[in-house]
N, C-alpha and C positions, 0 to 999 in steps of 0.2 A: 445497275450496281456493279461493282467490281468483284469477280468472283476470285476467290483467293485459293490458289492451288496449293499442293503440297509444297512448292518452292518456297512458300511464305515460311514454312517451318525451318526450311535449311537457312534461309538468310536472315528472316526476322527474328524468329523464337528460339530454334534449335541453336545455332552458333554463328557460322558465317561470317566472323570477324577477321579482318585484316590487322595485323600487328605491325605498328608503324616502327617500333623499335625491334630489338633483336627477339628472335623467338624464344618462347619461354622453355622451361625444361621439359613441359609435356610433350614438345615436338619431337624429343627423343624417342618417346614411347609410341606403340601403335594406336592411331586414332580410331575410335569407334566408327566415325563416318567413313573410314577408308578400308576397313575388314570386311570380308564376307565369309560365307560358308566354307570356302576353299582355300582362305587365307593362310599364309605360312604362319608358323607357330611363333610370334615374336612375344617377347617376354616384358612385362610391365615392371619398370623398377621403381615406380612411386610408391610413397607410403599410404597413410590414411586421407591426407588431404584435407578436405572439408571436415571430415567425420572428426579428425584431430582436433581442428579447430573450434567445433562445436562439442568437444567431448562427449560425444555420442557413445562410446565404450561405458562410460558411466551412468548415462542415461539408461542404455540397456540393461546394465545390472540392476539399477534400480527398480526398473519393471519385472524383471525377472524375480526378484526378491518379494516385493510388495504388491504386485497386481493380482487380483483375485482370480481364481481358477475360471477358465471359461474358454469359449471359441476364439480362434484367432481374429483379428480385425482384418477386414477385407478392404481392399482399395480398388476402384475400378480405375483403369487406364485407359482414356480415349486417345488413340494414337494409331501407329501405322501397323499394330500388330506385335505381339511378343513372343520370343523365341523362349522356351521354357527350360532350357538346359539347366540354368542356375538361378531360375526366378520361379517361386511357387505359383503356378497359375492354376486355378480351381475351376474357372468357367470361363468360355470364350463366346464370343458374338461378332458378325462382321456386317458391316453394312457397306463394304468396299472390297471386293477380293475375296480371295480363298486361297488355300495352300499355305506353305511356309512364308513367314514376312520376307518382303523384298527390300525393305529399308530399315535401316538401323535404330531409328528415333525411339519407336516404341519399346523396343528392348532396353535401349539405354535408359530411357526413363524409368520403367518397371524395376530394372536392375538398382537404380538408386533408392527406389522406394524400399525394396523388399529383397534385393539380392543377396544369395548366400555368400558367407565368407570366401576368400581364394583358399587355394590350398595351403598355404603358408598359415592361413588363420587371420589374414588382414581384413578388416571389414569392408564391405561395398554397399550393401543396403543399410539404411538407417534403421529400417524396423524388419530385420530378417524374419522374425516370428509371424509377420503379417502375410497375407496372402492376396494374389492378384487376380481381379476379373479382367481380362483381356477383351476390349471393345475396339475392334478396328473401324477407325473412321475414314481411313484412306490407305492407299495401299502402295504409292510409288511418288516420284516427283514427275513423272513423264505426263504432260498435259493430254497426250494422245491415249493414255492408256484407260480412260473411261473410269477411274477410281482414285481421282485427286480429291483434295481436302476441298470442299465446300461448306456454307454455312448450315445448308439442309442435311448433309452427311452429318455434321457435327451435331446437329440438332437431332437427328433420328438416333444416333448413338445414345445421347442423354436421355431420351424418351424411353429407351429400352432399359437403361439405368434405373430410371424413376419407376418403371413397371415392375422391376425385379428387386429393387434394393430390400424389399422386406425379406423375400424367401432366400437371397443370397447373402443376407447380412452385411450389406455394403455400408461403411461408415463414411466413406471419403471418394470423391471422384477426382481424378487429376486430369487437367486439360492444359497440357503444355504445349498449346497451341494458340493461334491468332487469327481470327477471321471477320468479314464484315458483320455489322449487326443485321439480324431479322427478327420480325415478329414471332416466327416459329422457334428461332434458338431462344429469344427471351422467355418464350412460354417453357420450353424444355428446361432451361436453367431453372426456373421457379418449380417446376414439378419435382426436380432432383431435390431441391430444398425443401419442399414440403414432405418429401419422402424420408426427411430427417438425415439427409445426406451432405457432408461439407463439399462443396464446389471451390478445389482451387485451380487457380489459371495462372499462367505466365504475363507479367507485365508488358513485356515487349522489348526486343533487341533494336538497335539501330540498323535499319535496312542499308544495304550497299546499293549502289546506282544499278539500276534495271530490275530489282528485287520487289516485290509486291509492298505497297505502302511507301515506297520512297519519295513519291511527291508529298507525303504528308509530314515529312519531317526533315530538318536541316541536315545537311551532310557533314559528317565529322564530329560534331559535337551540338549541344542542346542550344537552340534559339530561345530568346527571351520570352517567356510565356508559352513555351512548348508543352503540351500536354497529350499523352495517349488515350486519356480517360473516354472520350467520345469517339475514337478511332478503332480501338482494336478491342474484339470480343472475343471469349466472354469476360474477359477481365474488368470490361467497363461496367457490367450490371451490379445491382445492388445485391450486398450480401456475400458476394464472391470474395475468397480470400486470395487477394492479387499479390503476386510474389515477384521481388526484383532480385538482382543479383549484385552483390558488391565486389568490389576490387581487393578485398582482404587477401593478403598474402602474395598479390601478383605484381606488385609495385606500379601499377598504374595510377597516375595522378588524376585523371579525369574520367570517371566511370560512364559520363556521357557519350564517351567516344563508342561505345559498346551498348548501352542501354537507354531506353528512353524514359523522361520523367514520366510518371502516371499519378495523378492526384487519387487514383483509386487504390494505389498501393497500400497493402496492408502491413506486411513485413517484409524483410529480405534476408538472404542466406549467401554465403559464400560458395562459389563455384570452381575456384582456380584449384588446377590438379585434381578435379574431382575423376574418379575411377568407376567404371560399370562393366556391363559384359555386352559383347558384340555380337553379330551373327555367325562368327565363327565359334561361338561357346566359349570364348577366352576373355579374361580380363582386358580391358582397352581404357584409354584415357580420353576424356571428352574435351572439346574445346572449351576454352575458358570464357568466364564472364558471359553466360548465358541464362536467360531467364526461364528456360525449357528445366535445365537441371535444378534450378533454385526452387522452381515449383514442386518439382520432384522430392527434393530434400525436405521442404516443408510438409509435404504429405506424409513423408516417413515419420516426421515428428509428431504429427496429428495422430497417426496410427499408433504411435508410443502412448501419448496422451489418451487416446480411446482406450487402450488395453488397461492403462492404470486406473482410469475412471469409467468403466463400463456403462454406470447407469446414467450417466450425463448426456445431455442431449446435444446436438451440434452447436448452439449458440454458447453451451458451456465450455466446451473443450476450446472453441475458437477464442474465448475470453481467456482462457490460461495461456494460450499462445501469444495473444498479443499484449497482455498486462504483464507478462514475464520478459518480453523483448527488451533491449538494451536502451532503447529510447524512450519516448512518451506517448502513451496512447491517445491523449487528448491535442496533441500537436504533430500530425504525422507527416513526415516529409515525402515529395514525389518520387524520390529515389529509394528511400528505405522504410517507408511507413512508419510505423511504431518502432522500428529498429531490427536489429538483427535477431533472430529466434534464439533462444538459449533453452535446449531441450531440458537439462537437469532442473533449472528453474521451473519451467512448465511443470515439471513432475512433482516437485518439493515445495514450492512457495505455498504459504498458507494462505489460499484465496478460498473464498465460497460464493462463486458466481451463481446469480438467480439463474433460472431455465430462460428468460429473455437475454442472458449474456451480460447483465449490469453486474459490476462489481462495486461494491461499497468501498469508500476509502477508509483506511484504518483509523478510527478515533479512540480515544480514552473513554472507557465506560464510566459512569457515574459511580462513586462509591456509596453503599447504602448506609454508611456511618455518617452521624450528624457533623455538623460543622465543628471544629476544635474552637474551644472558648479558654479564656483564662480562668485558672480554679478561683472558686469563691473563698474569700478569707474565712477563718475559722471565727465562730462566736466568742467574743471577749466578755466573760462574766464578770470582770471586775471593771467594765467599762464605765458603769454607773457610779461606782465609789470613788474612782479616779477623777470622774468628772466633778462628784460633790467635793472631793478634796482640794481640788482646784480652785472652785469658788469659794469654799471657807479659808483656804490660803489666802486668795485676794482679799477678801473681806477683812479678814485679820490683819493682814498688811496694812489695808487703809486705815484701819483703827489704831493701828500703832503709829502711823504717820502723824495721824491727827493728834494723838497723846502727844508726840515729840512736839507738835508745834504749839500746842495749847500750854504745854508745862511751863515755858519761861513767863508766859503771862500770867498764871496763876501764883507764880513765885514773887513776882514784883507785887502783886496786890498783896500778898500776905506780908510783904516787908514794910510796906506804907502803913499796914493797920497795925 
């Protein structure tokens, strides 16, 4: 079995895309992948990016106004570790390495979920009132460092989340990673789901030559019948919310240059011009069109939904996410699933999902009133009299006619006599 190191995160899931056209505006800003703890303090000039496209500010205000009082929603981020300078980390666990994070990816993902606003008030995280549980499952991209990403390390992190989900009040587990399948990993995903936690995973980026999984996918764009569902995990496991990235706002005509079709895709989110935090503690721009960032954004949306509906189980909050996306939940696309997530709709649409996640289609309820009928005609008290008068009229008329016919005959008889 191919061991998928953290390089898979860089090339396949995190970003690692090569723009064939002119570089986007994001390239003029500091990239999260290039900053470190001692980087020069470059400024980010971008605005809200995907947060504006998804109307996240309105969704956050809805939650602030209408969510019942209660503890913050907690999201487990299984990744390369999180720098907590601008991300509210409440608990940490590592199965790979120790000390400050050495790789930016986990911090960028956590920032998209719950990063605090920038100094000028511009938003970063979709759910800044949520809290992060940092679960480090790899430590870098160096194959020789002994702490690269493997299915077993990811499984170990998920097993820890399953064991501590109840006492840490974890509602969502974000896995912006892709590895090979394994029996242990499948069991760990099921354990997290049984603990009542929604597992969110990246659908997968198109790998570049020399990157993990590059022999599984066509180079440049999708080949006929291409499907990542049986290749990339945990996105391929049942019940996982698998998230793809859209090209919204980027000007890219063919999104399959950067993401792979995946028949397990649940929903999608835009990622172009997304801003998060880097290892230098400052805002930075994320490489565009990456399913890692899309998965993090959807985890943030789910955190908002959980805050608004704290008594609903995992299947119910997922149903709200899927049935309010801008596509069709019954006909899912391998690139966008049920469509692009709509946070405000997920928080406000009148749905009543069952605990199984089933959502009844809206139908008109039967009215208790009897079927309308034409009014009965009123009783006619003179009907009998009028009927008799008609008959008497006819009889009298008949007698008169007979009399007129007989009269000339009688007159002639009297004349002869």
